[in-house]
KOLVEXKOL-170050 format. One record per residue (C-alpha): residue number from 0; residue in one letter; z negated, x, y negated. Coordinates in nm, 2 decimals. Each point is the difference from the previous one (the first is absolute). Example, Ala and Ser with C-alpha at 12.3 -4.5 7.8 and 13.67 -1.06 7.14 Angstrom:
residues 2
<rec><num>0</num><residuo>A</residuo><up>-0.78</up><east>1.23</east><north>0.45</north></rec>
<rec><num>1</num><residuo>S</residuo><up>0.07</up><east>0.14</east><north>-0.34</north></rec>
END
This chain:
residues 147
<rec><num>0</num><residuo>M</residuo><up>-3.98</up><east>19.62</east><north>-14.55</north></rec>
<rec><num>1</num><residuo>S</residuo><up>-0.22</up><east>-0.20</east><north>0.24</north></rec>
<rec><num>2</num><residuo>V</residuo><up>-0.37</up><east>0.05</east><north>0.02</north></rec>
<rec><num>3</num><residuo>R</residuo><up>0.01</up><east>0.03</east><north>0.37</north></rec>
<rec><num>4</num><residuo>L</residuo><up>0.26</up><east>0.28</east><north>-0.01</north></rec>
<rec><num>5</num><residuo>E</residuo><up>-0.21</up><east>0.18</east><north>-0.27</north></rec>
<rec><num>6</num><residuo>K</residuo><up>-0.31</up><east>-0.02</east><north>0.22</north></rec>
<rec><num>7</num><residuo>M</residuo><up>0.18</up><east>0.12</east><north>0.30</north></rec>
<rec><num>8</num><residuo>G</residuo><up>0.14</up><east>0.29</east><north>-0.19</north></rec>
<rec><num>9</num><residuo>E</residuo><up>-0.35</up><east>0.09</east><north>-0.13</north></rec>
<rec><num>10</num><residuo>C</residuo><up>-0.13</up><east>-0.01</east><north>0.36</north></rec>
<rec><num>11</num><residuo>I</residuo><up>0.28</up><east>0.23</east><north>0.12</north></rec>
<rec><num>12</num><residuo>L</residuo><up>-0.06</up><east>0.24</east><north>-0.29</north></rec>
<rec><num>13</num><residuo>Q</residuo><up>-0.38</up><east>0.00</east><north>0.07</north></rec>
<rec><num>14</num><residuo>L</residuo><up>0.05</up><east>0.06</east><north>0.37</north></rec>
<rec><num>15</num><residuo>R</residuo><up>0.26</up><east>0.27</east><north>-0.05</north></rec>
<rec><num>16</num><residuo>E</residuo><up>-0.24</up><east>0.19</east><north>-0.24</north></rec>
<rec><num>17</num><residuo>E</residuo><up>-0.30</up><east>-0.05</east><north>0.23</north></rec>
<rec><num>18</num><residuo>R</residuo><up>0.19</up><east>0.16</east><north>0.28</north></rec>
<rec><num>19</num><residuo>G</residuo><up>0.13</up><east>0.28</east><north>-0.22</north></rec>
<rec><num>20</num><residuo>Y</residuo><up>0.38</up><east>-0.07</east><north>0.04</north></rec>
<rec><num>21</num><residuo>S</residuo><up>0.24</up><east>0.08</east><north>-0.27</north></rec>
<rec><num>22</num><residuo>L</residuo><up>0.26</up><east>-0.26</east><north>-0.09</north></rec>
<rec><num>23</num><residuo>E</residuo><up>0.26</up><east>0.21</east><north>0.18</north></rec>
<rec><num>24</num><residuo>E</residuo><up>-0.21</up><east>0.04</east><north>0.31</north></rec>
<rec><num>25</num><residuo>L</residuo><up>-0.07</up><east>-0.37</east><north>0.04</north></rec>
<rec><num>26</num><residuo>A</residuo><up>0.36</up><east>-0.08</east><north>-0.06</north></rec>
<rec><num>27</num><residuo>G</residuo><up>0.10</up><east>0.24</east><north>0.28</north></rec>
<rec><num>28</num><residuo>L</residuo><up>-0.25</up><east>-0.15</east><north>0.24</north></rec>
<rec><num>29</num><residuo>T</residuo><up>0.12</up><east>-0.35</east><north>-0.07</north></rec>
<rec><num>30</num><residuo>L</residuo><up>0.37</up><east>0.08</east><north>0.00</north></rec>
<rec><num>31</num><residuo>S</residuo><up>0.05</up><east>-0.11</east><north>-0.36</north></rec>
<rec><num>32</num><residuo>S</residuo><up>0.09</up><east>0.19</east><north>-0.32</north></rec>
<rec><num>33</num><residuo>P</residuo><up>-0.26</up><east>0.11</east><north>-0.25</north></rec>
<rec><num>34</num><residuo>D</residuo><up>0.17</up><east>-0.22</east><north>-0.26</north></rec>
<rec><num>35</num><residuo>E</residuo><up>-0.02</up><east>-0.31</east><north>0.23</north></rec>
<rec><num>36</num><residuo>L</residuo><up>-0.37</up><east>0.08</east><north>0.07</north></rec>
<rec><num>37</num><residuo>R</residuo><up>-0.07</up><east>0.05</east><north>-0.38</north></rec>
<rec><num>38</num><residuo>K</residuo><up>0.15</up><east>-0.35</east><north>-0.06</north></rec>
<rec><num>39</num><residuo>I</residuo><up>-0.21</up><east>-0.15</east><north>0.28</north></rec>
<rec><num>40</num><residuo>E</residuo><up>-0.32</up><east>0.16</east><north>-0.14</north></rec>
<rec><num>41</num><residuo>S</residuo><up>0.08</up><east>-0.12</east><north>-0.35</north></rec>
<rec><num>42</num><residuo>G</residuo><up>0.04</up><east>-0.35</east><north>0.13</north></rec>
<rec><num>43</num><residuo>T</residuo><up>0.36</up><east>-0.04</east><north>-0.11</north></rec>
<rec><num>44</num><residuo>Q</residuo><up>0.15</up><east>0.00</east><north>0.35</north></rec>
<rec><num>45</num><residuo>Q</residuo><up>-0.09</up><east>-0.18</east><north>0.32</north></rec>
<rec><num>46</num><residuo>P</residuo><up>0.01</up><east>0.23</east><north>0.31</north></rec>
<rec><num>47</num><residuo>D</residuo><up>0.22</up><east>-0.11</east><north>0.29</north></rec>
<rec><num>48</num><residuo>K</residuo><up>-0.18</up><east>-0.09</east><north>0.33</north></rec>
<rec><num>49</num><residuo>M</residuo><up>0.07</up><east>0.34</east><north>0.15</north></rec>
<rec><num>50</num><residuo>T</residuo><up>-0.13</up><east>0.19</east><north>-0.30</north></rec>
<rec><num>51</num><residuo>L</residuo><up>-0.31</up><east>-0.22</east><north>-0.02</north></rec>
<rec><num>52</num><residuo>T</residuo><up>-0.07</up><east>0.05</east><north>0.37</north></rec>
<rec><num>53</num><residuo>L</residuo><up>0.04</up><east>0.38</east><north>-0.03</north></rec>
<rec><num>54</num><residuo>L</residuo><up>-0.22</up><east>0.01</east><north>-0.31</north></rec>
<rec><num>55</num><residuo>S</residuo><up>-0.27</up><east>-0.20</east><north>0.17</north></rec>
<rec><num>56</num><residuo>N</residuo><up>0.01</up><east>0.23</east><north>0.31</north></rec>
<rec><num>57</num><residuo>V</residuo><up>-0.01</up><east>0.32</east><north>-0.20</north></rec>
<rec><num>58</num><residuo>L</residuo><up>-0.27</up><east>-0.13</east><north>-0.23</north></rec>
<rec><num>59</num><residuo>N</residuo><up>-0.19</up><east>-0.16</east><north>0.30</north></rec>
<rec><num>60</num><residuo>V</residuo><up>-0.03</up><east>-0.35</east><north>-0.14</north></rec>
<rec><num>61</num><residuo>Y</residuo><up>0.12</up><east>-0.34</east><north>0.11</north></rec>
<rec><num>62</num><residuo>P</residuo><up>0.35</up><east>-0.09</east><north>-0.14</north></rec>
<rec><num>63</num><residuo>D</residuo><up>-0.10</up><east>-0.36</east><north>-0.09</north></rec>
<rec><num>64</num><residuo>S</residuo><up>-0.30</up><east>0.11</east><north>-0.20</north></rec>
<rec><num>65</num><residuo>L</residuo><up>0.21</up><east>0.27</east><north>-0.18</north></rec>
<rec><num>66</num><residuo>Q</residuo><up>0.26</up><east>-0.26</east><north>-0.08</north></rec>
<rec><num>67</num><residuo>N</residuo><up>-0.27</up><east>-0.23</east><north>-0.15</north></rec>
<rec><num>68</num><residuo>G</residuo><up>-0.13</up><east>0.29</east><north>-0.21</north></rec>
<rec><num>69</num><residuo>E</residuo><up>-0.31</up><east>0.06</east><north>0.21</north></rec>
<rec><num>70</num><residuo>I</residuo><up>-0.12</up><east>0.30</east><north>0.20</north></rec>
<rec><num>71</num><residuo>H</residuo><up>-0.12</up><east>-0.07</east><north>0.35</north></rec>
<rec><num>72</num><residuo>Y</residuo><up>-0.02</up><east>0.32</east><north>0.20</north></rec>
<rec><num>73</num><residuo>R</residuo><up>0.10</up><east>0.01</east><north>0.36</north></rec>
<rec><num>74</num><residuo>A</residuo><up>-0.21</up><east>0.20</east><north>0.25</north></rec>
<rec><num>75</num><residuo>S</residuo><up>0.18</up><east>0.32</east><north>0.07</north></rec>
<rec><num>76</num><residuo>Q</residuo><up>0.06</up><east>0.12</east><north>0.35</north></rec>
<rec><num>77</num><residuo>S</residuo><up>-0.24</up><east>0.29</east><north>-0.05</north></rec>
<rec><num>78</num><residuo>N</residuo><up>-0.27</up><east>-0.25</east><north>-0.11</north></rec>
<rec><num>79</num><residuo>L</residuo><up>0.07</up><east>-0.22</east><north>0.30</north></rec>
<rec><num>80</num><residuo>I</residuo><up>-0.01</up><east>0.30</east><north>0.23</north></rec>
<rec><num>81</num><residuo>N</residuo><up>-0.34</up><east>0.11</east><north>-0.15</north></rec>
<rec><num>82</num><residuo>L</residuo><up>-0.13</up><east>-0.35</east><north>0.04</north></rec>
<rec><num>83</num><residuo>M</residuo><up>0.11</up><east>-0.01</east><north>0.36</north></rec>
<rec><num>84</num><residuo>K</residuo><up>-0.17</up><east>0.34</east><north>0.06</north></rec>
<rec><num>85</num><residuo>E</residuo><up>-0.32</up><east>-0.13</east><north>-0.15</north></rec>
<rec><num>86</num><residuo>T</residuo><up>0.02</up><east>-0.31</east><north>0.21</north></rec>
<rec><num>87</num><residuo>L</residuo><up>0.05</up><east>0.20</east><north>0.32</north></rec>
<rec><num>88</num><residuo>K</residuo><up>-0.29</up><east>0.23</east><north>-0.09</north></rec>
<rec><num>89</num><residuo>Y</residuo><up>-0.22</up><east>-0.30</east><north>-0.05</north></rec>
<rec><num>90</num><residuo>L</residuo><up>0.11</up><east>-0.15</east><north>0.33</north></rec>
<rec><num>91</num><residuo>E</residuo><up>-0.06</up><east>0.33</east><north>0.18</north></rec>
<rec><num>92</num><residuo>G</residuo><up>-0.35</up><east>0.01</east><north>-0.15</north></rec>
<rec><num>93</num><residuo>T</residuo><up>-0.05</up><east>-0.36</east><north>0.11</north></rec>
<rec><num>94</num><residuo>E</residuo><up>0.12</up><east>0.08</east><north>0.35</north></rec>
<rec><num>95</num><residuo>E</residuo><up>-0.24</up><east>0.29</east><north>0.02</north></rec>
<rec><num>96</num><residuo>Y</residuo><up>-0.29</up><east>-0.22</east><north>-0.13</north></rec>
<rec><num>97</num><residuo>N</residuo><up>0.10</up><east>-0.27</east><north>0.26</north></rec>
<rec><num>98</num><residuo>K</residuo><up>-0.02</up><east>0.26</east><north>0.28</north></rec>
<rec><num>99</num><residuo>E</residuo><up>-0.35</up><east>0.09</east><north>-0.12</north></rec>
<rec><num>100</num><residuo>I</residuo><up>-0.10</up><east>-0.36</east><north>0.00</north></rec>
<rec><num>101</num><residuo>E</residuo><up>0.15</up><east>-0.05</east><north>0.35</north></rec>
<rec><num>102</num><residuo>E</residuo><up>-0.19</up><east>0.30</east><north>0.14</north></rec>
<rec><num>103</num><residuo>H</residuo><up>-0.32</up><east>-0.14</east><north>-0.15</north></rec>
<rec><num>104</num><residuo>M</residuo><up>0.07</up><east>-0.34</east><north>0.14</north></rec>
<rec><num>105</num><residuo>E</residuo><up>0.06</up><east>0.15</east><north>0.35</north></rec>
<rec><num>106</num><residuo>K</residuo><up>-0.32</up><east>0.19</east><north>-0.02</north></rec>
<rec><num>107</num><residuo>L</residuo><up>-0.19</up><east>-0.31</east><north>-0.10</north></rec>
<rec><num>108</num><residuo>Q</residuo><up>0.17</up><east>-0.20</east><north>0.27</north></rec>
<rec><num>109</num><residuo>K</residuo><up>-0.10</up><east>0.26</east><north>0.27</north></rec>
<rec><num>110</num><residuo>E</residuo><up>-0.35</up><east>0.00</east><north>-0.14</north></rec>
<rec><num>111</num><residuo>Y</residuo><up>-0.02</up><east>-0.37</east><north>0.00</north></rec>
<rec><num>112</num><residuo>D</residuo><up>0.15</up><east>-0.03</east><north>0.35</north></rec>
<rec><num>113</num><residuo>I</residuo><up>-0.26</up><east>0.26</east><north>0.13</north></rec>
<rec><num>114</num><residuo>Q</residuo><up>-0.28</up><east>-0.20</east><north>-0.16</north></rec>
<rec><num>115</num><residuo>R</residuo><up>0.14</up><east>-0.32</east><north>0.14</north></rec>
<rec><num>116</num><residuo>E</residuo><up>0.02</up><east>0.15</east><north>0.35</north></rec>
<rec><num>117</num><residuo>E</residuo><up>-0.35</up><east>0.13</east><north>-0.03</north></rec>
<rec><num>118</num><residuo>K</residuo><up>-0.12</up><east>-0.34</east><north>-0.11</north></rec>
<rec><num>119</num><residuo>Q</residuo><up>0.18</up><east>-0.16</east><north>0.29</north></rec>
<rec><num>120</num><residuo>E</residuo><up>-0.15</up><east>0.24</east><north>0.25</north></rec>
<rec><num>121</num><residuo>K</residuo><up>-0.34</up><east>-0.06</east><north>-0.14</north></rec>
<rec><num>122</num><residuo>E</residuo><up>0.05</up><east>-0.38</east><north>0.03</north></rec>
<rec><num>123</num><residuo>K</residuo><up>0.12</up><east>0.04</east><north>0.36</north></rec>
<rec><num>124</num><residuo>T</residuo><up>-0.32</up><east>0.19</east><north>0.09</north></rec>
<rec><num>125</num><residuo>E</residuo><up>-0.22</up><east>-0.24</east><north>-0.19</north></rec>
<rec><num>126</num><residuo>Q</residuo><up>0.16</up><east>-0.31</east><north>0.15</north></rec>
<rec><num>127</num><residuo>P</residuo><up>-0.14</up><east>0.04</east><north>0.36</north></rec>
<rec><num>128</num><residuo>E</residuo><up>-0.35</up><east>0.08</east><north>-0.15</north></rec>
<rec><num>129</num><residuo>K</residuo><up>0.02</up><east>-0.33</east><north>-0.20</north></rec>
<rec><num>130</num><residuo>E</residuo><up>0.12</up><east>-0.19</east><north>0.30</north></rec>
<rec><num>131</num><residuo>E</residuo><up>-0.29</up><east>0.13</east><north>0.21</north></rec>
<rec><num>132</num><residuo>Q</residuo><up>-0.25</up><east>-0.10</east><north>-0.27</north></rec>
<rec><num>133</num><residuo>I</residuo><up>0.15</up><east>-0.35</east><north>-0.03</north></rec>
<rec><num>134</num><residuo>L</residuo><up>-0.01</up><east>-0.04</east><north>0.38</north></rec>
<rec><num>135</num><residuo>Q</residuo><up>-0.36</up><east>0.10</east><north>0.02</north></rec>
<rec><num>136</num><residuo>K</residuo><up>-0.10</up><east>-0.25</east><north>-0.27</north></rec>
<rec><num>137</num><residuo>R</residuo><up>0.19</up><east>-0.28</east><north>0.18</north></rec>
<rec><num>138</num><residuo>E</residuo><up>-0.16</up><east>0.04</east><north>0.34</north></rec>
<rec><num>139</num><residuo>P</residuo><up>-0.27</up><east>-0.25</east><north>0.03</north></rec>
<rec><num>140</num><residuo>E</residuo><up>-0.34</up><east>0.12</east><north>0.06</north></rec>
<rec><num>141</num><residuo>K</residuo><up>-0.12</up><east>-0.06</east><north>0.35</north></rec>
<rec><num>142</num><residuo>S</residuo><up>-0.27</up><east>-0.26</east><north>-0.01</north></rec>
<rec><num>143</num><residuo>S</residuo><up>-0.24</up><east>-0.10</east><north>0.26</north></rec>
<rec><num>144</num><residuo>P</residuo><up>0.09</up><east>-0.31</east><north>0.20</north></rec>
<rec><num>145</num><residuo>R</residuo><up>-0.15</up><east>-0.32</east><north>-0.12</north></rec>
<rec><num>146</num><residuo>L</residuo><up>-0.24</up><east>-0.19</east><north>0.22</north></rec>
END
């Protein structure tokens, strides 16, 4: 009896018990006989590819790892669906948060544009006053003619 077959059998037995299947129930789900499954679990018989594939599907593990006497669980469809639901919920929350940020940014932009417009208006009104002051300073003072 090979060590690898023995480990694989132990894994199958452990997984069957964890999931609460009787030998007969698991045999029915994998289209094998209880006697064949008993031999596989005891490590005296190698399962054929179809039986190994069915066992790994029913027990929700990867067939390669099971064949190597290891247990590597696959994510079940319900786990994947729950993960997708959580992801969608997170993204919806992010979308809502992004809308709030966008609204705040628009408010700030409007406020900034108003302030900029007010500043530009103020500069426009101050510009002629400054020009007048500069012109007044540049005009030479009238002096009396020299003799």
